[in-house]
C-alpha positions in Angstrom: 129.9 -48.2 -54.8 131.2 -47.0 -51.4 128.6 -45.3 -49.2 128.4 -41.5 -48.6 128.7 -39.7 -45.3 125.9 -40.4 -42.9 126.3 -37.1 -40.9 124.2 -35.2 -43.4 121.2 -37.5 -43.4 119.3 -35.7 -40.6 119.1 -32.3 -42.4 118.3 -31.0 -45.9 119.8 -28.3 -48.1 119.0 -24.8 -47.0 115.2 -24.2 -47.2 115.9 -20.4 -47.2 118.0 -20.6 -50.3 115.6 -23.1 -51.9 112.8 -20.6 -51.6 114.7 -18.1 -53.5 114.8 -20.6 -56.4 111.1 -21.2 -56.0 110.5 -17.4 -56.1 112.6 -17.2 -59.4 110.6 -20.1 -60.8 107.2 -18.3 -60.3 108.6 -14.8 -60.8 107.4 -14.1 -57.2 108.5 -11.1 -55.1 111.3 -12.7 -53.0 110.7 -12.0 -49.3 112.4 -15.3 -48.4 116.2 -15.0 -48.5 117.3 -12.1 -46.4 119.3 -9.8 -48.7 118.5 -6.2 -49.6 117.8 -5.0 -53.1 119.6 -1.7 -52.8 123.3 -0.8 -53.3 125.8 -0.6 -50.4 126.9 2.8 -49.2 128.5 4.7 -52.1 131.8 5.4 -50.2 132.2 1.6 -49.9 131.6 0.8 -53.6 133.8 3.7 -54.7 136.6 2.3 -52.6 136.0 -1.1 -54.1 136.4 0.3 -57.6 139.7 1.8 -56.5 140.9 -1.5 -55.1 140.0 -3.3 -58.4 142.6 -1.1 -60.1 145.3 -1.1 -57.5 144.9 -4.2 -55.4 145.6 -6.1 -53.2 144.7 -9.2 -55.2 146.7 -11.9 -53.5 146.2 -13.6 -50.1 146.0 -11.5 -47.1 147.2 -12.8 -43.7 145.2 -15.9 -43.1 143.2 -14.7 -40.1 142.6 -11.3 -41.7 144.4 -8.3 -43.1 146.0 -6.1 -40.5 144.2 -2.9 -41.3 140.8 -4.8 -41.5 141.3 -6.3 -38.0 142.4 -3.0 -36.6 139.4 -1.2 -38.0 137.1 -4.0 -36.8 138.6 -3.9 -33.3 138.2 -0.2 -33.1 134.6 -0.3 -34.2 133.6 -3.2 -31.9 135.4 -1.6 -29.0 133.4 1.5 -29.6 130.0 -0.3 -29.5 130.8 -2.9 -26.8 133.0 -1.0 -24.5 135.4 -3.9 -24.5 139.1 -3.4 -25.3 139.6 -5.8 -28.2 143.1 -6.6 -29.4 143.2 -6.9 -33.2 146.3 -9.1 -33.1 145.2 -11.8 -30.6 141.4 -11.7 -30.4 140.0 -11.6 -34.0 139.8 -14.0 -36.9 138.3 -12.7 -40.1 136.2 -15.4 -41.8 134.3 -15.9 -45.1 131.0 -14.6 -43.8 129.1 -15.1 -40.6 128.3 -18.7 -41.7 132.0 -19.7 -41.5 132.4 -17.7 -38.3 129.8 -19.9 -36.6 131.2 -23.1 -38.0 134.7 -22.1 -36.9 133.4 -21.3 -33.4 131.6 -24.6 -33.0 134.5 -26.6 -34.3 136.9 -24.7 -32.0 135.1 -25.8 -28.8 133.3 -29.1 -29.6 134.4 -32.7 -30.1 132.4 -35.6 -31.5 129.8 -36.6 -28.8 129.6 -33.2 -27.2 126.2 -31.4 -26.9 125.3 -27.9 -28.0 122.2 -26.0 -26.8 120.2 -24.3 -29.6 117.1 -22.2 -29.0 114.2 -23.0 -31.3 113.2 -21.4 -33.6 116.7 -21.0 -34.9 118.6 -20.0 -38.0 118.8 -23.3 -39.9 122.6 -23.5 -40.0 123.0 -24.0 -36.2 121.7 -27.5 -35.9 123.6 -28.5 -39.1 126.8 -26.9 -37.7 126.6 -29.0 -34.6 125.9 -32.2 -36.5 128.7 -31.7 -38.9 131.0 -31.4 -36.0 129.8 -34.7 -34.6 128.0 -32.9 -31.7 124.4 -33.3 -30.6 122.0 -30.3 -30.6 119.8 -29.9 -27.5 116.8 -27.7 -28.4 115.2 -25.3 -26.0 111.9 -23.7 -27.0 111.3 -20.0 -27.5 107.6 -19.8 -27.1 105.6 -17.7 -29.6 104.3 -15.1 -29.9 106.7 -13.4 -27.5 109.4 -16.0 -28.0 110.3 -16.3 -24.3 112.0 -19.3 -22.8 111.3 -21.3 -19.7 114.3 -21.0 -17.3 113.6 -24.5 -15.9 113.6 -26.0 -19.4 116.9 -24.3 -20.1 118.5 -25.5 -16.9 117.4 -29.1 -17.8 119.3 -28.7 -21.0 122.4 -27.4 -19.1 122.1 -30.4 -16.8 123.1 -32.5 -19.8 126.5 -30.8 -19.6 126.6 -29.2 -23.1 129.9 -27.9 -24.3 128.3 -24.7 -25.8 125.1 -22.7 -26.2 124.4 -20.9 -29.4 122.7 -17.5 -28.9 121.4 -15.5 -31.8 120.6 -11.9 -30.6 118.8 -10.1 -32.2 117.3 -13.3 -33.4 116.7 -14.7 -36.9 113.9 -15.8 -37.6 111.7 -14.4 -34.9 113.1 -10.9 -34.4 113.5 -11.4 -30.6 115.9 -9.1 -28.7 116.8 -10.8 -25.4 116.4 -8.8 -22.3 119.1 -8.2 -19.8 117.2 -10.5 -17.4 117.0 -13.3 -19.9 120.7 -12.9 -20.8 121.6 -13.0 -17.1 119.8 -16.3 -16.7 121.8 -17.7 -19.6 125.0 -16.3 -18.1 124.4 -17.7 -14.7 123.7 -21.2 -16.1 126.7 -21.0 -18.4 128.9 -20.2 -15.4 127.3 -22.8 -13.2 127.7 -25.6 -15.8 131.0 -24.3 -17.3 129.6 -23.9 -20.8 130.8 -21.8 -23.7 128.4 -19.3 -25.2 128.7 -18.7 -29.0 126.8 -15.6 -30.1 125.5 -14.7 -33.5 125.4 -10.9 -33.6 124.9 -10.3 -37.3 121.9 -8.0 -36.6 123.6 -6.1 -33.8 122.7 -2.7 -35.3 119.2 -3.5 -36.4 117.1 -3.0 -33.3 113.9 -1.1 -32.8 112.7 1.2 -30.1 112.3 0.7 -27.2 114.5 -2.4 -27.4 118.3 -2.4 -27.1 121.0 -4.9 -28.0 123.1 -6.0 -25.1 126.4 -7.8 -26.2 126.6 -11.0 -24.2 130.3 -10.6 -23.6 129.7 -7.4 -21.7 127.9 -9.2 -18.9 129.9 -9.8 -15.7 132.5 -12.6 -16.1 131.1 -13.6 -19.6 133.9 -12.2 -21.8 136.0 -15.2 -20.8 133.5 -17.8 -22.0 131.9 -15.9 -24.9 132.8 -16.5 -28.6 131.2 -13.6 -30.6 130.5 -14.2 -34.2 129.5 -11.4 -36.6 129.3 -10.3 -40.2 129.5 -7.1 -42.3 126.7 -8.5 -44.6 123.6 -7.0 -43.0 125.1 -3.9 -41.5 126.5 -2.6 -44.8 124.2 -4.4 -47.3 127.0 -6.5 -48.7 125.7 -10.1 -48.2 127.6 -11.2 -51.3 131.0 -10.1 -50.0 131.1 -12.8 -47.3 133.1 -11.0 -44.7 132.6 -12.2 -41.1 134.6 -12.6 -37.9 135.1 -14.3 -34.6 136.0 -12.3 -31.5 137.1 -14.1 -28.4 139.9 -14.4 -25.9 143.4 -15.2 -27.2 143.4 -18.9 -26.2 140.2 -19.4 -28.2 141.4 -17.4 -31.2 144.5 -19.5 -31.3 142.4 -22.6 -32.0 139.9 -20.7 -34.2 142.8 -19.6 -36.4 143.8 -23.2 -37.1 140.2 -24.2 -37.9 139.7 -21.2 -40.2 143.0 -21.8 -42.0 142.0 -25.3 -43.0 138.4 -24.4 -43.8 138.9 -21.5 -46.2 142.5 -20.2 -45.9 141.3 -16.6 -45.8 138.6 -14.1 -46.7 138.9 -12.1 -50.0 141.8 -9.6 -49.7 140.3 -6.9 -52.0 137.0 -6.9 -50.1 138.7 -6.7 -46.7 140.6 -3.7 -48.0 137.5 -1.9 -49.3 135.5 -2.8 -46.1 137.9 -0.8 -43.9 136.1 2.2 -45.3 132.7 1.0 -43.9 134.2 0.0 -40.5 135.4 3.5 -40.1 131.9 5.1 -40.5 130.8 7.3 -37.6 127.7 6.9 -35.5 125.5 8.8 -37.9 125.6 5.8 -40.3 124.3 3.4 -37.6 121.6 5.9 -36.6 120.5 6.1 -40.3 120.5 2.3 -40.5 118.2 2.0 -37.6 115.8 4.6 -39.0 115.9 3.0 -42.4 114.8 -0.4 -41.1 112.3 1.1 -38.7 110.5 2.7 -41.6 110.5 -0.6 -43.6 109.3 -2.5 -40.6 106.4 -0.2 -40.2 105.6 -0.3 -43.9 105.3 -4.1 -43.9 103.5 -4.4 -40.5 101.0 -1.8 -41.5 100.3 -3.7 -44.7 99.9 -7.0 -42.9 97.5 -5.5 -40.5 95.4 -4.0 -43.3 95.3 -7.4 -45.1 94.4 -9.2 -41.8 97.3 -11.6 -41.6 98.3 -12.2 -38.0 102.0 -11.7 -37.3 104.7 -11.0 -34.8 106.2 -7.5 -34.4 110.0 -8.0 -34.5 112.1 -6.3 -31.9 115.2 -6.6 -34.0 116.6 -8.0 -37.3 114.3 -7.7 -40.4 112.0 -10.7 -40.3 108.3 -11.1 -39.5 106.7 -14.4 -38.6 103.2 -14.6 -40.1 100.6 -17.1 -38.7 99.3 -19.2 -41.6 97.5 -21.8 -39.5 94.0 -20.6 -40.5 94.7 -21.6 -44.1 94.6 -25.3 -43.0 97.6 -26.6 -44.9 99.1 -29.7 -43.5 102.5 -28.6 -44.8 103.9 -25.1 -44.6 106.3 -25.9 -47.4 103.3 -26.7 -49.6 101.7 -23.4 -48.4 104.8 -21.4 -49.4 105.1 -23.1 -52.8 101.4 -22.3 -53.4 101.9 -18.8 -52.2 104.7 -18.2 -54.7 102.8 -19.8 -57.5 99.3 -18.3 -57.0 99.9 -15.1 -55.1 103.4 -14.2 -56.4 105.2 -13.8 -53.0 108.2 -15.8 -51.8 108.4 -16.8 -48.2 110.2 -19.3 -46.0 108.1 -22.0 -44.3 108.5 -21.6 -40.6 109.2 -25.3 -40.0 112.7 -24.7 -41.4 113.4 -22.9 -38.1 111.6 -25.0 -35.6 112.8 -28.2 -34.0 109.2 -28.7 -32.8 106.6 -30.0 -35.2 105.2 -26.6 -36.2 103.6 -25.8 -39.6 101.9 -22.6 -38.4 104.2 -19.9 -39.7 106.0 -18.4 -42.6 108.8 -15.9 -42.5 108.9 -12.7 -44.5 111.7 -10.2 -44.6 111.6 -6.5 -45.2 115.1 -5.6 -46.4 113.6 -4.4 -49.7 113.0 -1.1 -51.4 109.6 0.4 -50.7 108.4 -0.3 -54.2 109.2 -4.0 -53.7 107.5 -4.2 -50.4 104.4 -2.4 -51.7 104.3 -4.8 -54.7 104.5 -7.7 -52.3 101.7 -6.3 -50.1 99.5 -5.6 -53.2 99.9 -9.3 -54.2 99.3 -10.5 -50.6 96.0 -8.5 -50.5 94.6 -11.2 -52.7 95.7 -14.1 -50.6 92.3 -14.9 -49.2 90.8 -15.0 -52.7 93.6 -17.2 -54.1 94.2 -19.3 -51.0 90.9 -19.4 -49.1 90.9 -19.9 -45.3 90.1 -23.4 -44.3 90.3 -23.8 -40.5 90.7 -27.4 -39.4 
């Protein structure tokens, strides 16, 4: 029998999605995979129902329906202050996952190197490897998840083709400061490196922090490939609508990659999503307040239980320190947590390149009743999983 591809040997299937299956197995409250348990905005679902009756139901233009790209360009221009051309600077993709893969494939060749901050969303390393590129990992050091500028420059000295920047960050909730972004920008310019940004959580940022779009920094628009998604902003993770925004010469290549990866995103969903992209600022103000309340609910509960944790600056994830429980494997810890305590979490090692079994990731994109149920179950964690410090 002929052998299989060797490029997948260095990574597993998604640990995040695996932990959803573990949660289902033990009927645990699923705080692992980051999707909300409430409906999207009613204007959006009403429009989708209309589209179901009237269409479109056939292919849209490969790189995105015209009205979708126009609505997206208008919305992103409003928030970034950059004048984005819907006809030459946007590719609509099947979710942010495809957007990232399209971006990496558009700028790398086999043998190239790509800088990835660790901890990282698990797809980034796999994306680079699937493209035949080599990830170079730079540590974000807990609990503040800051980086060492000297370590970062040493990575740049290996002449990477690109750096992947998730801001606000999954899994650690870090929002990069202007000073940190400027360090990255200066090094990207010095070493002539692309910066691929994952901005899926652009509108989920907590006071007093603020999201700064990397492409808005001086001279960075030319070398930034911005990837985003409608999934988290409008609570439609299952719709799989994402996008790449970059200068025309980049988009020309990205269109070819996207075309042969997926042909195009779903036409009916693009048509319906135009409604959401046209929401005014009051929606985004509500979204911020909505997640701020849920963040405080979970953090307050964790404090009362006595579980040490980070306080996210953005996104909707919390890293919980589980080192006191003395497990050699955080995967075993999370399996036991789901079975005995009834709460699903993601082992932190899924996000770290370093050998780190000290964390689990919880998310709080859940209704209050769901979060309260999870906290009620977690209150028994010390009884059902006694602390055993090494």
